[in-house]
Each structure stands twice: as structure tokens, then as C-alpha cells.
Residue frames as qw, qx, qy, qz and C-alpha x, y, z in Angstrom:
[[0.071, 0.028, -0.401, -0.913, 1.57, 17.85, 12.60],
 [0.423, 0.439, 0.620, -0.494, -2.12, 18.51, 12.04],
 [0.499, 0.564, 0.600, 0.270, -4.24, 18.63, 8.90],
 [0.078, 0.972, 0.122, -0.184, -4.06, 22.43, 9.02],
 [0.392, -0.624, 0.462, 0.494, -0.30, 22.27, 8.38],
 [0.460, 0.106, 0.738, 0.483, -1.03, 20.90, 4.90],
 [0.288, 0.857, 0.428, -0.022, -3.24, 23.82, 3.82],
 [0.557, 0.146, 0.128, 0.808, -1.10, 26.10, 1.63],
 [0.045, -0.581, -0.185, 0.791, -1.03, 29.86, 1.76],
 [0.499, 0.755, 0.119, -0.408, -2.20, 32.11, -1.04],
 [0.777, 0.168, 0.438, 0.420, -0.95, 30.92, -4.40],
 [0.079, -0.578, 0.275, 0.764, 1.07, 33.11, -6.67],
 [0.521, 0.477, -0.380, -0.598, 1.06, 32.86, -10.44],
 [0.833, 0.017, 0.539, -0.119, -0.15, 29.44, -11.56],
 [0.206, -0.297, 0.737, 0.572, 1.72, 27.74, -14.41],
 [0.572, 0.294, -0.251, -0.723, -0.21, 27.52, -17.67],
 [0.936, 0.108, -0.250, -0.221, 0.46, 23.81, -18.03],
 [0.221, -0.624, 0.738, -0.132, 2.69, 21.01, -16.85],
 [0.899, 0.098, -0.392, -0.169, 3.53, 17.33, -17.07],
 [0.296, -0.598, 0.668, -0.329, 4.80, 15.24, -14.15],
 [0.840, 0.099, -0.506, -0.169, 5.70, 11.54, -14.06],
 [0.351, -0.532, 0.671, -0.379, 6.17, 9.30, -11.04],
 [0.691, 0.006, -0.714, -0.114, 6.54, 5.62, -10.33],
 [0.451, -0.471, 0.483, -0.584, 5.20, 4.46, -6.95],
 [0.259, 0.155, -0.953, 0.007, 5.46, 0.94, -5.53],
 [0.745, -0.426, -0.385, -0.340, 2.92, -1.41, -4.04],
 [0.078, -0.489, 0.710, -0.500, 3.50, -2.48, -0.46],
 [0.704, -0.240, -0.654, -0.139, 2.71, -5.51, 1.66],
 [0.425, -0.683, 0.267, -0.531, 1.77, -4.98, 5.30],
 [0.409, 0.154, -0.843, 0.312, 3.48, -7.06, 7.98],
 [0.039, 0.362, 0.699, -0.616, 1.27, -5.69, 10.76],
 [0.052, 0.467, 0.684, 0.558, -2.11, -5.16, 9.10],
 [0.227, 0.176, 0.324, -0.902, -4.64, -2.39, 9.45],
 [0.162, -0.345, -0.830, -0.408, -8.27, -3.36, 8.96],
 [0.234, -0.784, -0.559, 0.133, -10.89, -0.84, 9.96],
 [0.326, 0.155, -0.002, 0.932, -10.80, 2.94, 9.72],
 [0.002, 0.642, 0.470, -0.605, -12.41, 6.08, 11.04],
 [0.382, 0.884, 0.266, -0.031, -13.78, 8.99, 9.04],
 [0.104, 0.937, -0.308, -0.127, -11.18, 10.75, 6.92],
 [0.833, 0.376, -0.382, 0.136, -9.22, 7.59, 6.13],
 [0.197, -0.668, 0.595, -0.401, -7.78, 7.42, 9.66],
 [0.606, 0.082, -0.791, -0.021, -6.67, 3.89, 10.63],
 [0.748, -0.581, -0.094, -0.307, -8.07, 2.17, 13.68],
 [0.794, -0.504, 0.226, 0.256, -4.58, 0.82, 14.38],
 [0.058, 0.789, -0.505, -0.344, -1.04, 1.48, 13.11],
 [0.953, 0.249, 0.165, 0.041, 0.56, -0.75, 10.47],
 [0.254, -0.673, 0.571, 0.395, 4.04, -1.54, 9.14],
 [0.860, 0.468, 0.174, -0.104, 4.81, -2.65, 5.60],
 [0.565, -0.203, 0.517, 0.611, 7.56, -3.73, 3.26],
 [0.404, 0.713, -0.141, -0.556, 7.77, -1.50, 0.20],
 [0.847, 0.196, 0.459, 0.181, 7.99, -3.59, -2.97],
 [0.241, -0.494, 0.451, 0.703, 10.31, -3.02, -5.92],
 [0.151, 0.071, 0.803, 0.572, 8.84, -4.68, -9.01],
 [0.003, -0.661, -0.740, -0.119, 5.09, -4.17, -8.49],
 [0.143, -0.408, -0.134, 0.892, 4.52, -0.49, -9.15],
 [0.354, 0.791, 0.498, 0.015, 2.36, 2.05, -10.97],
 [0.355, -0.089, 0.223, 0.903, 3.74, 4.63, -13.39],
 [0.143, 0.820, 0.543, -0.113, 1.60, 7.74, -13.78],
 [0.284, 0.130, 0.182, 0.932, 1.97, 10.81, -15.94],
 [0.011, 0.757, 0.534, -0.377, -0.11, 13.77, -14.82],
 [0.272, 0.274, 0.335, 0.859, -0.75, 16.41, -17.49],
 [0.051, -0.724, -0.535, 0.433, -2.42, 19.65, -16.52],
 [0.211, 0.326, 0.292, 0.874, -3.53, 22.88, -18.18],
 [0.138, 0.208, 0.363, -0.898, -5.33, 25.93, -16.94],
 [0.104, 0.443, 0.869, 0.197, -9.06, 25.57, -17.45],
 [0.099, -0.602, -0.302, -0.732, -10.22, 29.18, -17.11],
 [0.397, -0.559, 0.210, -0.698, -12.32, 30.27, -14.17],
 [0.124, 0.122, -0.930, 0.323, -11.81, 27.98, -11.14],
 [0.662, -0.204, -0.055, -0.719, -15.01, 26.19, -10.17],
 [0.893, -0.252, 0.221, -0.299, -15.04, 23.36, -7.66],
 [0.757, -0.258, 0.558, 0.222, -13.28, 20.06, -8.27],
 [0.071, 0.547, -0.556, -0.622, -11.10, 19.97, -11.38],
 [0.872, 0.363, -0.026, -0.327, -12.12, 18.24, -14.56],
 [0.276, -0.523, 0.789, 0.169, -10.08, 15.21, -15.56],
 [0.877, 0.283, -0.271, -0.279, -9.74, 12.30, -17.93],
 [0.530, -0.515, 0.673, -0.033, -8.06, 9.04, -16.95],
 [0.759, 0.452, -0.414, -0.220, -6.35, 6.50, -19.19],
 [0.739, -0.402, 0.540, -0.002, -5.04, 3.03, -18.33],
 [0.573, -0.121, 0.674, 0.449, -2.32, 1.77, -20.67],
 [0.069, -0.101, 0.494, 0.861, -3.40, 4.29, -23.30],
 [0.215, -0.437, -0.744, -0.457, -7.13, 3.54, -23.26],
 [0.372, -0.477, 0.082, -0.792, -9.91, 5.51, -21.50],
 [0.351, -0.111, -0.877, 0.310, -10.63, 4.04, -18.06],
 [0.376, -0.506, -0.151, -0.761, -14.08, 5.33, -17.02],
 [0.770, -0.420, -0.480, -0.015, -14.28, 2.74, -14.22],
 [0.548, -0.101, -0.374, 0.741, -11.65, 4.80, -12.33],
 [0.007, -0.566, -0.154, -0.810, -13.65, 8.04, -12.51],
 [0.587, -0.702, -0.286, -0.284, -15.68, 7.64, -9.34],
 [0.788, -0.398, -0.187, 0.431, -12.66, 6.86, -7.18],
 [0.474, 0.123, 0.033, 0.871, -10.57, 9.70, -8.60],
 [0.176, -0.664, -0.271, -0.675, -13.48, 12.15, -8.40],
 [0.688, -0.681, -0.250, -0.026, -13.85, 11.31, -4.70],
 [0.731, -0.174, -0.089, 0.654, -10.10, 11.71, -4.25],
 [0.241, 0.404, 0.120, 0.874, -10.08, 15.20, -5.79],
 [0.413, -0.729, -0.276, -0.471, -13.00, 16.24, -3.58],
 [0.776, -0.552, -0.211, 0.220, -11.13, 15.10, -0.48],
 [0.661, -0.146, 0.005, 0.736, -7.83, 16.79, -1.29],
 [0.210, 0.734, 0.282, 0.581, -9.22, 20.10, -2.64],
 [0.399, -0.912, -0.079, -0.046, -9.07, 21.83, 0.79],
 [0.681, -0.540, 0.279, 0.407, -5.34, 21.00, 0.87],
 [0.381, -0.069, 0.512, 0.767, -4.65, 21.94, -2.77],
 [0.323, 0.701, 0.442, -0.457, -7.26, 24.60, -3.61],
 [0.106, 0.598, -0.432, -0.666, -5.33, 25.66, -6.72],
 [0.288, 0.053, 0.917, 0.270, -6.42, 22.40, -8.40],
 [0.376, 0.654, 0.581, -0.306, -9.80, 23.94, -9.19],
 [0.234, 0.795, -0.183, -0.529, -8.13, 26.06, -11.87],
 [0.005, -0.445, 0.813, 0.375, -6.91, 23.07, -13.87],
 [0.920, 0.191, -0.029, -0.340, -8.05, 20.29, -16.16],
 [0.374, -0.534, 0.756, 0.063, -6.07, 17.06, -15.91],
 [0.851, 0.263, -0.399, -0.215, -5.16, 14.05, -18.00],
 [0.564, -0.520, 0.623, -0.153, -4.05, 11.08, -15.93],
 [0.768, 0.397, -0.477, -0.160, -2.13, 8.43, -17.86],
 [0.515, -0.528, 0.623, -0.260, -1.34, 5.38, -15.75],
 [0.833, 0.220, -0.486, -0.146, -0.04, 1.86, -16.18],
 [0.748, -0.548, 0.352, -0.130, 1.08, -0.92, -13.88],
 [0.150, 0.574, -0.796, -0.122, 4.21, -3.02, -14.11],
 [0.225, 0.045, 0.964, -0.132, 1.98, -6.00, -13.25],
 [0.138, -0.347, -0.738, -0.562, -1.18, -7.06, -15.10],
 [0.340, -0.263, 0.153, -0.890, -4.15, -4.99, -13.95],
 [0.827, -0.180, -0.223, -0.483, -6.24, -8.16, -13.70],
 [0.505, 0.290, -0.773, 0.253, -3.62, -10.04, -11.68],
 [0.684, -0.580, -0.442, -0.034, -5.36, -9.65, -8.36],
 [0.522, -0.137, -0.279, 0.794, -2.53, -7.45, -7.02],
 [0.051, -0.884, -0.406, 0.228, -4.07, -4.33, -5.50],
 [0.491, 0.342, 0.161, 0.785, -3.05, -1.26, -7.50],
 [0.173, -0.909, -0.301, -0.231, -4.91, 1.38, -5.47],
 [0.590, -0.704, 0.028, 0.394, -1.97, 1.99, -3.11],
 [0.541, -0.133, 0.375, 0.741, 0.64, 2.43, -5.83],
 [0.225, 0.603, 0.525, 0.557, -1.78, 4.26, -8.14],
 [0.238, -0.929, -0.269, -0.092, -2.91, 6.82, -5.59],
 [0.588, -0.607, 0.126, 0.520, 0.65, 7.37, -4.37],
 [0.492, 0.116, 0.440, 0.742, 1.90, 8.03, -7.91],
 [0.049, 0.764, 0.453, 0.456, -0.97, 10.45, -8.56],
 [0.427, -0.875, -0.169, 0.154, -0.40, 12.27, -5.26],
 [0.601, -0.381, 0.236, 0.661, 3.29, 12.68, -6.02],
 [0.341, 0.411, 0.471, 0.702, 2.47, 14.18, -9.43],
 [0.175, -0.879, -0.359, -0.260, 0.11, 16.65, -7.75],
 [0.564, -0.729, -0.001, 0.388, 2.86, 17.53, -5.30],
 [0.546, 0.041, 0.343, 0.763, 5.18, 18.28, -8.24],
 [0.071, 0.709, 0.410, 0.569, 2.59, 20.79, -9.43],
 [0.444, -0.871, -0.209, 0.029, 2.36, 22.27, -5.92],
 [0.659, -0.427, 0.118, 0.608, 6.13, 22.58, -5.76],
 [0.376, 0.401, 0.353, 0.757, 6.13, 24.63, -8.99],
 [0.193, -0.824, -0.308, -0.435, 3.69, 27.01, -7.31],
 [0.533, -0.824, 0.165, -0.097, 5.52, 26.96, -3.95],
 [0.731, 0.505, -0.408, 0.210, 9.19, 26.43, -4.94],
 [0.013, -0.612, 0.613, -0.500, 10.60, 26.81, -1.42],
 [0.889, -0.294, -0.015, -0.350, 8.90, 23.64, -0.17],
 [0.257, -0.577, 0.772, -0.070, 11.34, 21.45, 1.85],
 [0.465, 0.193, -0.816, -0.284, 11.83, 17.88, 0.52],
 [0.042, -0.088, -0.917, 0.387, 10.69, 16.29, 3.79],
 [0.399, 0.354, 0.379, -0.756, 7.43, 18.24, 3.68],
 [0.489, 0.333, -0.514, -0.621, 6.97, 17.31, -0.01],
 [0.392, 0.061, -0.913, -0.093, 7.06, 13.58, 0.74],
 [0.060, 0.199, 0.781, -0.589, 5.08, 13.87, 3.95],
 [0.463, 0.370, 0.151, -0.791, 2.27, 15.75, 2.22],
 [0.478, 0.246, -0.692, -0.482, 2.36, 13.31, -0.72],
 [0.219, -0.087, -0.955, 0.180, 1.72, 10.47, 1.74],
 [0.208, 0.312, 0.523, -0.765, -0.99, 12.56, 3.42],
 [0.515, 0.348, -0.202, -0.756, -2.77, 13.15, 0.08],
 [0.404, 0.163, -0.860, -0.265, -2.33, 9.55, -1.07],
 [0.017, 0.130, 0.886, -0.444, -4.00, 8.35, 2.13],
 [0.419, 0.355, 0.289, -0.785, -7.13, 10.29, 1.20],
 [0.600, 0.324, -0.484, -0.548, -7.40, 8.21, -1.96],
 [0.885, -0.061, -0.458, -0.054, -6.49, 4.82, -0.46],
 [0.617, -0.763, 0.173, -0.087, -5.42, 4.28, 3.14],
 [0.874, -0.218, 0.266, 0.343, -2.57, 1.91, 2.35],
 [0.560, 0.699, 0.070, 0.439, -1.28, 4.38, -0.28],
 [0.294, -0.926, 0.202, -0.126, 0.16, 6.33, 2.66],
 [0.729, -0.460, 0.467, 0.196, 2.79, 3.55, 2.84],
 [0.794, 0.371, 0.366, 0.314, 3.67, 3.64, -0.90],
 [0.218, 0.961, -0.127, 0.114, 5.68, 6.87, -0.97],
 [0.266, -0.763, 0.586, -0.056, 8.63, 5.85, 1.19],
 [0.689, 0.385, -0.607, -0.094, 10.91, 2.86, 0.91],
 [0.292, 0.228, -0.874, 0.314, 12.00, -0.35, 2.60],
 [0.261, -0.458, -0.809, 0.262, 9.94, -0.37, 5.81],
 [0.133, -0.372, -0.098, -0.913, 7.17, 2.18, 6.34],
 [0.102, -0.391, -0.803, 0.438, 4.90, 2.80, 9.32],
 [0.227, -0.402, -0.283, -0.841, 1.51, 4.46, 9.04],
 [0.630, -0.610, -0.425, -0.224, -0.43, 5.19, 12.20],
 [0.124, -0.741, 0.408, -0.519, 0.53, 6.85, 15.45],
 [0.872, -0.293, -0.370, 0.127, 2.25, 4.74, 18.10],
 [0.360, -0.919, 0.151, -0.054, 3.94, 6.17, 21.17],
 [0.766, -0.401, 0.386, 0.321, 6.99, 3.93, 20.75],
 [0.637, 0.333, 0.409, 0.562, 7.72, 5.08, 17.17],
 [0.161, -0.567, -0.050, 0.806, 9.04, 8.65, 16.96],
 [0.124, 0.314, -0.381, -0.861, 7.32, 10.80, 14.36],
 [0.033, 0.272, 0.927, 0.257, 4.58, 8.28, 13.58],
 [0.304, 0.205, 0.124, -0.922, 1.21, 9.73, 12.61],
 [0.504, 0.425, 0.732, -0.173, -2.29, 8.72, 11.57],
 [0.375, 0.802, 0.056, -0.461, -2.09, 11.36, 8.82],
 [0.558, 0.703, -0.422, -0.125, 0.84, 10.01, 6.78],
 [0.974, -0.074, -0.075, 0.200, 3.40, 7.21, 6.56],
 [0.117, -0.889, 0.442, 0.026, 7.01, 7.57, 7.67],
 [0.648, 0.402, -0.634, 0.133, 10.16, 5.63, 6.93],
 [0.833, -0.470, -0.287, 0.048, 10.54, 3.20, 9.82],
 [0.069, 0.879, -0.312, 0.353, 12.83, 5.17, 12.19],
 [0.709, -0.570, 0.395, -0.127, 14.03, 2.41, 14.53],
 [0.137, -0.536, 0.798, 0.237, 16.98, 0.00, 14.09],
 [0.904, 0.292, 0.044, -0.310, 16.54, -2.67, 11.40],
 [0.658, -0.329, 0.621, 0.269, 18.84, -5.69, 10.92],
 [0.122, 0.484, -0.581, -0.643, 20.44, -5.99, 7.50],
 [0.215, 0.125, 0.955, 0.159, 18.61, -9.28, 6.76],
 [0.280, 0.675, 0.629, -0.265, 15.35, -7.33, 6.38],
 [0.091, 0.698, -0.187, -0.686, 16.86, -4.82, 3.93],
 [0.225, 0.364, -0.730, -0.533, 17.03, -7.37, 1.11],
 [0.522, 0.134, 0.781, -0.316, 14.03, -9.60, 1.79],
 [0.108, -0.005, -0.770, -0.629, 12.40, -11.38, -1.16],
 [0.531, 0.288, 0.492, -0.627, 8.67, -11.55, -1.88],
 [0.053, -0.007, -0.845, -0.532, 7.42, -14.04, -4.44],
 [0.502, 0.184, 0.284, -0.796, 3.75, -13.29, -5.11],
 [0.151, 0.109, 0.961, 0.203, 1.66, -16.32, -6.08],
 [0.413, 0.085, -0.157, -0.893, -1.34, -15.41, -8.24],
 [0.214, 0.139, 0.948, -0.191, -3.91, -17.89, -6.99],
 [0.226, 0.684, 0.693, -0.008, -7.02, -16.03, -8.12],
 [0.223, -0.028, 0.208, 0.952, -7.15, -13.08, -10.49],
 [0.097, -0.622, -0.677, -0.381, -10.90, -12.52, -10.33],
 [0.195, -0.588, 0.037, -0.784, -12.83, -9.63, -8.80],
 [0.096, 0.004, -0.814, 0.573, -13.04, -9.89, -5.02],
 [0.245, -0.564, -0.758, -0.217, -16.55, -10.64, -3.76],
 [0.325, -0.891, -0.277, 0.155, -16.17, -7.91, -1.12],
 [0.417, 0.736, -0.153, 0.511, -14.08, -4.80, -1.78],
 [0.502, -0.018, -0.499, 0.706, -11.52, -3.61, 0.72],
 [0.167, -0.298, 0.083, -0.936, -13.59, -0.46, 1.31],
 [0.733, -0.351, -0.289, -0.506, -16.62, -2.56, 2.22],
 [0.783, -0.118, -0.546, 0.274, -14.46, -4.87, 4.34],
 [0.238, 0.159, -0.408, 0.867, -13.13, -1.97, 6.37],
 [0.434, -0.330, -0.060, -0.836, -16.71, -0.81, 6.91],
 [0.807, -0.273, -0.472, -0.227, -17.71, -4.18, 8.31],
 [0.495, 0.036, -0.612, 0.616, -15.28, -3.66, 11.19],
 [0.291, -0.291, 0.191, -0.891, -17.80, -1.16, 12.55],
 [0.774, -0.212, 0.162, -0.575, -19.71, -3.14, 15.16],
 [0.716, 0.242, -0.655, 0.009, -17.58, -6.25, 14.61],
 [0.795, -0.580, -0.123, -0.130, -17.68, -8.36, 17.80],
 [0.846, -0.259, 0.006, 0.465, -13.89, -8.78, 17.88],
 [0.403, 0.807, 0.026, 0.431, -12.89, -5.37, 16.52],
 [0.279, -0.900, 0.245, -0.226, -11.55, -3.79, 19.70],
 [0.828, -0.386, 0.374, 0.161, -9.52, -6.86, 20.60],
 [0.779, 0.403, 0.237, 0.417, -8.07, -6.86, 17.10],
 [0.193, 0.901, -0.075, 0.381, -7.14, -3.17, 17.22],
 [0.538, -0.765, 0.343, -0.088, -5.42, -3.73, 20.58],
 [0.903, -0.080, 0.340, 0.250, -3.59, -6.77, 19.23],
 [0.640, 0.617, 0.125, 0.442, -2.27, -4.95, 16.16],
 [0.074, -0.931, 0.174, -0.311, -1.20, -1.96, 18.23],
 [0.700, -0.601, 0.384, 0.025, 0.72, -4.20, 20.66],
 [0.888, 0.155, 0.298, 0.315, 2.39, -5.99, 17.75],
 [0.352, 0.881, -0.107, 0.299, 3.89, -2.72, 16.50],
 [0.319, -0.795, 0.474, -0.205, 5.96, -2.75, 19.68],
 [0.875, -0.194, 0.443, 0.027, 6.56, -6.52, 19.60],
 [0.799, 0.554, 0.100, 0.213, 7.99, -6.19, 16.09],
 [0.053, 0.953, -0.282, 0.100, 10.66, -3.70, 17.12],
 [0.473, -0.595, 0.646, 0.067, 13.18, -6.08, 18.78],
 [0.831, 0.246, 0.490, 0.093, 12.48, -8.63, 16.02],
 [0.550, 0.816, 0.042, 0.172, 13.50, -6.15, 13.33],
 [0.122, -0.898, 0.415, -0.076, 16.49, -4.91, 15.32],
 [0.559, -0.457, 0.691, 0.016, 17.94, -8.36, 16.10],
 [0.441, 0.365, -0.689, -0.444, 17.05, -10.09, 12.83],
 [0.405, -0.057, 0.848, -0.337, 15.01, -12.70, 14.72],
 [0.351, 0.099, -0.663, -0.653, 13.61, -14.64, 11.77],
 [0.219, -0.269, -0.936, 0.067, 11.71, -17.20, 13.84],
 [0.027, 0.520, 0.537, -0.664, 9.81, -14.52, 15.76],
 [0.216, 0.336, -0.298, -0.867, 9.28, -12.60, 12.50],
 [0.273, -0.071, -0.865, -0.414, 7.68, -15.67, 10.91],
 [0.145, -0.418, -0.846, 0.297, 5.36, -16.25, 13.86],
 [0.082, 0.524, 0.294, -0.795, 4.18, -12.64, 14.00],
 [0.227, 0.300, -0.442, -0.814, 3.76, -12.09, 10.26],
 [0.255, -0.150, -0.897, -0.327, 1.84, -15.32, 9.63],
 [0.085, -0.485, -0.755, 0.433, -0.41, -14.69, 12.62],
 [0.135, 0.457, 0.048, -0.878, -1.16, -11.20, 11.31],
 [0.263, 0.116, -0.673, -0.681, -2.16, -12.61, 7.91],
 [0.272, -0.297, -0.912, -0.080, -4.47, -15.21, 9.38],
 [0.045, -0.484, -0.567, 0.665, -5.98, -12.76, 11.86],
 [0.199, 0.276, -0.243, -0.909, -6.84, -10.40, 8.99],
 [0.406, -0.059, -0.744, -0.528, -8.80, -13.15, 7.27],
 [0.219, -0.344, -0.854, 0.323, -10.34, -14.24, 10.57],
 [0.121, 0.379, 0.272, -0.877, -11.84, -10.74, 10.85],
 [0.382, 0.155, -0.489, -0.769, -13.40, -11.20, 7.43],
 [0.418, -0.129, -0.879, -0.188, -14.79, -14.62, 8.24],
 [0.233, -0.449, -0.740, 0.443, -16.37, -13.34, 11.47],
 [0.130, 0.070, -0.053, -0.988, -17.87, -10.17, 9.97],
 [0.308, 0.502, 0.776, -0.227, -21.61, -9.83, 9.52],
 [0.979, 0.142, 0.020, -0.144, -22.19, -10.74, 6.79],
 [0.620, -0.480, 0.532, 0.320, -19.12, -12.98, 6.71],
 [0.706, 0.671, -0.175, -0.144, -17.03, -13.51, 3.59],
 [0.798, -0.314, 0.420, 0.297, -14.12, -15.75, 2.64],
 [0.381, 0.841, -0.281, -0.262, -11.46, -14.46, 0.24],
 [0.240, -0.463, 0.840, 0.153, -9.02, -17.35, 0.55],
 [0.794, 0.263, -0.349, -0.423, -9.43, -20.15, -1.98],
 [0.975, -0.194, 0.108, 0.000, -8.76, -23.89, -1.49],
 [0.769, 0.428, -0.157, 0.449, -5.46, -23.39, -3.34],
 [0.061, -0.787, 0.308, -0.531, -4.50, -20.63, -0.89],
 [0.755, -0.522, 0.294, -0.266, -4.85, -23.03, 2.04],
 [0.974, 0.106, 0.035, 0.199, -2.86, -25.74, 0.29],
 [0.480, 0.663, -0.243, 0.521, -0.04, -23.27, -0.36],
 [0.340, -0.737, 0.346, -0.470, 0.04, -22.22, 3.29],
 [0.931, -0.284, 0.211, -0.087, 0.23, -25.87, 4.37],
 [0.871, 0.341, -0.053, 0.350, 3.08, -26.59, 1.95],
 [0.185, 0.776, -0.306, 0.520, 5.03, -23.54, 3.15],
 [0.599, -0.627, 0.363, -0.341, 4.82, -24.69, 6.74],
 [0.983, -0.044, 0.165, 0.064, 5.84, -28.24, 5.82],
 [0.695, 0.557, -0.141, 0.432, 8.80, -27.03, 3.75],
 [0.102, -0.813, 0.336, -0.466, 9.96, -24.67, 6.49],
 [0.759, -0.493, 0.366, -0.215, 10.02, -27.52, 9.01],
 [0.964, 0.101, 0.189, 0.154, 11.63, -30.12, 6.73],
 [0.656, 0.557, -0.037, 0.509, 14.20, -27.87, 5.01],
 [0.524, -0.595, -0.223, 0.567, 14.85, -25.61, 8.01],
 [0.300, 0.300, 0.252, 0.870, 14.56, -22.53, 5.81],
 [0.020, -0.441, -0.460, 0.770, 13.17, -19.23, 7.25],
 [0.106, -0.197, -0.562, -0.796, 10.33, -18.81, 4.75],
 [0.157, 0.409, 0.704, -0.558, 6.86, -17.55, 5.63],
 [0.105, 0.524, 0.649, 0.541, 3.67, -16.26, 4.08],
 [0.117, 0.382, 0.388, -0.830, 1.51, -13.21, 4.35],
 [0.195, 0.543, 0.759, 0.302, -1.77, -12.29, 2.68],
 [0.136, -0.034, -0.024, -0.990, -3.54, -9.16, 1.56],
 [0.552, 0.262, 0.482, -0.628, -7.32, -8.96, 1.43],
 [0.702, 0.442, -0.340, -0.444, -7.51, -11.62, -1.27],
 [0.993, -0.037, 0.094, -0.064, -6.52, -15.12, -2.26],
 [0.656, 0.607, -0.347, 0.284, -2.97, -14.46, -3.45],
 [0.817, -0.518, -0.048, 0.249, -0.02, -15.45, -1.29],
 [0.203, 0.876, -0.390, 0.200, 3.13, -13.42, -0.63],
 [0.937, -0.165, -0.157, 0.266, 6.03, -15.77, 0.12],
 [0.059, -0.938, 0.280, -0.193, 8.62, -13.90, 2.19],
 [0.933, -0.197, 0.010, 0.302, 12.20, -15.08, 2.74],
 [0.315, -0.790, 0.283, 0.443, 15.76, -13.73, 3.14],
 [0.479, 0.745, -0.385, -0.259, 17.96, -13.12, 0.12],
 [0.068, -0.512, 0.856, 0.002, 20.39, -15.84, 1.23],
 [0.532, 0.101, 0.813, -0.214, 17.59, -18.45, 1.06],
 [0.516, 0.510, -0.130, -0.676, 16.53, -17.50, -2.45],
 [0.316, 0.342, -0.817, -0.341, 17.97, -20.46, -4.37],
 [0.029, -0.090, -0.980, 0.172, 16.40, -23.16, -2.19],
 [0.309, 0.433, 0.559, -0.636, 13.11, -21.39, -1.56],
 [0.464, 0.494, -0.229, -0.699, 12.51, -20.43, -5.18],
 [0.251, 0.183, -0.916, -0.253, 13.21, -24.00, -6.28],
 [0.094, 0.276, 0.881, -0.372, 10.54, -25.12, -3.79],
 [0.374, 0.506, 0.206, -0.749, 8.13, -22.49, -5.10],
 [0.411, 0.402, -0.565, -0.592, 8.60, -23.62, -8.71],
 [0.240, 0.079, -0.963, -0.094, 8.31, -27.31, -7.94],
 [0.111, -0.326, -0.882, 0.323, 5.56, -27.31, -5.32],
 [0.097, 0.540, 0.443, -0.709, 3.61, -24.04, -5.24],
 [0.168, 0.301, -0.375, -0.861, 3.25, -22.83, -8.82],
 [0.133, -0.224, -0.902, -0.344, 0.84, -25.63, -9.76],
 [0.073, -0.612, -0.703, 0.356, -1.68, -23.98, -7.40],
 [0.022, 0.512, -0.027, -0.858, -1.45, -20.65, -9.28],
 [0.645, 0.657, 0.284, -0.266, -3.55, -19.67, -12.28],
 [0.745, 0.643, -0.092, 0.152, -1.43, -20.82, -15.23],
 [0.807, -0.122, -0.157, 0.556, 1.57, -20.89, -12.89],
 [0.211, 0.774, 0.026, 0.597, 1.62, -17.11, -12.77],
 [0.621, -0.636, -0.232, 0.395, 3.70, -15.39, -10.12],
 [0.223, 0.910, -0.115, 0.330, 5.75, -12.25, -9.59],
 [0.764, -0.146, -0.279, 0.563, 9.28, -12.23, -8.23],
 [0.050, -0.898, -0.019, -0.437, 9.68, -9.15, -6.08],
 [0.631, -0.100, -0.439, 0.632, 11.81, -7.83, -3.25],
 [0.262, -0.796, -0.310, 0.448, 12.00, -4.99, -0.78],
 [0.464, 0.604, 0.244, 0.600, 12.33, -1.68, -2.63],
 [0.386, -0.116, -0.216, 0.889, 13.48, 1.87, -1.99],
 [0.113, 0.636, 0.433, -0.628, 10.24, 3.79, -2.58],
 [0.489, 0.799, 0.347, -0.036, 8.70, 6.06, -5.19],
 [0.461, -0.293, 0.315, 0.776, 10.81, 7.84, -7.79],
 [0.355, 0.751, 0.029, -0.555, 10.35, 10.68, -10.23],
 [0.746, 0.237, 0.528, 0.330, 10.57, 9.59, -13.88]]
């Protein structure tokens, strides 16, 4: 598919008003993307676990605003209170998607959103937030174009979400999602995420993710700025090649349920992501001393207890502890006894692989 396929035909009668509610999950990448081209196109493909507990719930209310004129007007509320700090990001999002939903110019919107995790927790909410908003906008489009096939609905929702936040492309579908074209993955695209179409062992269908909240402060460098610093990065091309090759290396791991190889690949991906940050110009370090101690303890526990537990990291200090469902009792006991003291006030989130966004 091309971008042109997402431009709708002439609209019929527009509804006077509407209200649409969606819940969209966060996701955690196993193979990371870091660096993008114009138009929110990734420099390399990525694969992620969709989460279940960490999600954003968004109600989109719309009403006709009279004569259409450019980007729509909107108000945004977080947990019932005005959230002006979101305006710039959402304004940019509407400007990007208007060519693909030109009927939006005839509406004024109220966006009411809340997260199932504390907004200040350090868990990125842009992926889940933009996915939930995009799905609400697709509900409005489906009212206008009622013959839209379900597959196209979800594909375009991922396409729109990507224009707000790249990783949001992976927060529409469930379980495992790939975003970014790769010749070995049928149907994969730089324009939207797809449900991982290749064989997956049952052990990965019920994986646990305990998220350790090491630092809940504002990151010193935003993800947007971090992606930008990959332009001209001395190791960028090698990194893009590495990530692309790991998409293929992951395939037999997922098919066979090879936990040892999974651990090696996923942890290397996490550390490589942060290595790119530490070798940017200017460099920056998002891991904290407590992050490093947690990683050391996870490795020591894995070796001593012979449990298939590993870590991954987003662009921040918090640690995602990944392990199979059958290891939950032993691993969670280790987390409580050894790792929670390194978290702010012992805060953590118990999560697992989820099934994707849902209409509320």
C-alpha cells in the first residue's frame, strides 16, 4: 500500500456530532527503532510486545463547527482537567493527518484522555495516547464511510497513529506487532504496524513484563530529539543494519521458543539503544545508577536460579523485566526482594502481553 491509498474519496453527509471511546495499550519493543526519516518513517523495522495493563483511554467528542477552515479546533483534557501542554503535539498531529482525513476541518473536538498508569510514572504514554486518538478518529471516518473493511480500519488507524508518534503504529494490534518493511515478513510496511504474521511459540503468548519505576522525572533529552541525533551519528548505519538483520534472527527464536537466544537478543537490543544515546553528539545518558544495579542483579539471578528472565529498556531509566508465565512465582519473588528497593518508593507495574486496542 502507498500513502495515496489512505486518502478518502468525496465525503457524503457529515454527522452533526459524535462520541467515540477507545482504549489503546503501550508497547515495549524487542527489536528497537531509533532514528527516522521525514514523515515518521523508521530507519529500521522493529518488533514489540503489546502490553495489557499500561494503556490510555480516550473519549473523542466532535461537533460540526460551521464552515471548514484548515485544521480543526480542539480542547484536550487529562483526567478531567485542561491539558494545554498537549496542545502543540496534537496540533502537529492534526496538521499531518488532515490530507488523509480532510473532513476533520469541519469539526471541533474535545479530547478526554486518561492513563491506567500515573502520567508522571516515566512510562511513555505517547504511543498509547496517539493510538487511542487515531482509533477514535477512524470511528468518525467509518460513520462517514460505512462500507470500510475492518482490516483497512485498523491499518489506517496504525498509519494515522504513526504520524503522531512513531511507536504508536505498534499500539493498535495485539501480542506481537511489527512496524517497518522487511523482505522476510509478509505484509510489513514502513507506513503502519501489522500483527506479527510468522509462527510464534506459545511461551511468548503469555509473557510477563514487570516494569520497575526507577526514575519518574522528565527525561533530559526527549525521544524526538534523540531520534534527530541519529542524523550524522558515526555508528548510525551499522546500527540500522544490525536492527534489520535482527528482525530475521528473531524469527526462528520466536518460532521455536528459544528462550536463551531470546534473552541474548533482547538484552543486546536494549543496551545498543542506550549505546547510541551515549555516543550521540551531544551525548546523553538516560540510565541511572539504580538502572545498572538492577541489570546486574537480573543477570546474577538468571545464572544462579537458572530462570529465563531478562531485561529490556525504553529511552529512559525504567527497566522492563521480561519472563515466561511459568516462571512468575520465582521471578516475582526475586523482584520484590531484590529489585524493588532500587525503584522510587518501590513503585512498579505488573503487566503482561496483551491483545491490542479495544473499543469502549
